[in-house]
C-alpha positions in Angstrom: 8.8 46.4 -97.8 9.5 47.5 -101.4 10.3 51.0 -100.1 13.0 49.6 -97.7 14.6 47.6 -100.6 14.6 50.8 -102.8 16.2 52.8 -100.0 18.9 50.1 -99.5 19.7 50.2 -103.2 20.1 53.9 -103.1 22.2 53.7 -99.9 24.5 51.0 -101.2 24.6 52.3 -104.8 23.5 48.8 -106.0 22.8 48.2 -109.7 21.2 44.8 -109.7 19.3 42.4 -107.5 19.8 38.7 -107.9 16.9 36.6 -106.8 17.0 32.8 -106.7 13.7 32.2 -105.0 10.8 30.0 -105.9 7.3 31.2 -106.7 6.6 32.5 -103.2 8.6 35.7 -103.8 7.3 36.5 -107.3 5.1 39.5 -106.1 8.1 41.1 -104.4 10.3 40.7 -107.4 7.6 42.3 -109.6 7.1 45.2 -107.2 10.9 45.8 -107.1 10.9 45.8 -110.9 8.0 48.2 -111.1 9.8 50.5 -108.6 12.6 50.8 -111.2 15.1 48.3 -109.8 17.0 45.8 -112.0 15.9 42.3 -111.0 17.6 39.1 -112.2 15.7 36.0 -111.4 17.0 32.5 -111.4 14.0 30.0 -111.1 14.3 27.6 -108.2 11.7 24.9 -107.9 11.7 21.1 -107.6 8.7 20.9 -109.9 10.6 22.1 -113.0 7.5 23.9 -114.3 8.8 27.4 -115.1 7.9 28.4 -118.7 10.8 28.7 -121.2 13.4 27.0 -119.0 15.0 23.6 -119.6 15.7 22.9 -115.9 15.5 24.8 -112.6 17.7 24.8 -109.6 16.6 22.0 -107.3 15.0 19.8 -109.9 18.1 17.6 -110.6 18.7 17.1 -106.8 15.0 16.3 -106.2 15.1 13.7 -109.1 18.3 12.1 -107.8 17.0 11.8 -104.3 13.6 10.4 -105.5 15.3 7.9 -107.8 17.7 6.7 -105.1 14.8 6.4 -102.6 12.6 4.4 -105.0 15.5 2.1 -105.8 15.9 1.3 -102.1 12.2 0.9 -101.6 12.1 -1.5 -104.5 14.8 -3.8 -103.2 13.2 -3.7 -99.7 9.7 -4.5 -101.1 11.2 -7.3 -103.2 13.1 -8.9 -100.3 10.1 -8.8 -98.0 7.5 -9.8 -100.7 5.6 -6.5 -100.2 4.1 -3.8 -102.2 5.1 -0.2 -101.3 3.4 2.9 -102.6 5.5 6.0 -102.7 4.4 9.6 -103.3 7.0 12.2 -104.3 6.8 15.7 -102.9 5.6 18.5 -105.2 2.9 21.1 -105.5 0.8 18.6 -107.4 1.4 15.7 -105.1 -1.7 13.9 -104.0 -3.9 15.3 -106.8 
């Protein structure tokens, strides 16, 4: 796969590769960098757990949706005199 990417760089005379993927593509970015390509990475994860970054793409959206959902669940639980347990998605969910 890396060879194909390098060939495409040469064919298109590209100078940089912008990557906005999560952790799943880290090995490919590393292989491209080791092959001599310029790789720019923008971290994208809802967990906001990338070292040396204040916030990642996807984190603010995930927090907004989770907050809105919990607010709605709270009002529903209160009006029906119920207790609702909510688990928010993430790679450490359920631990």
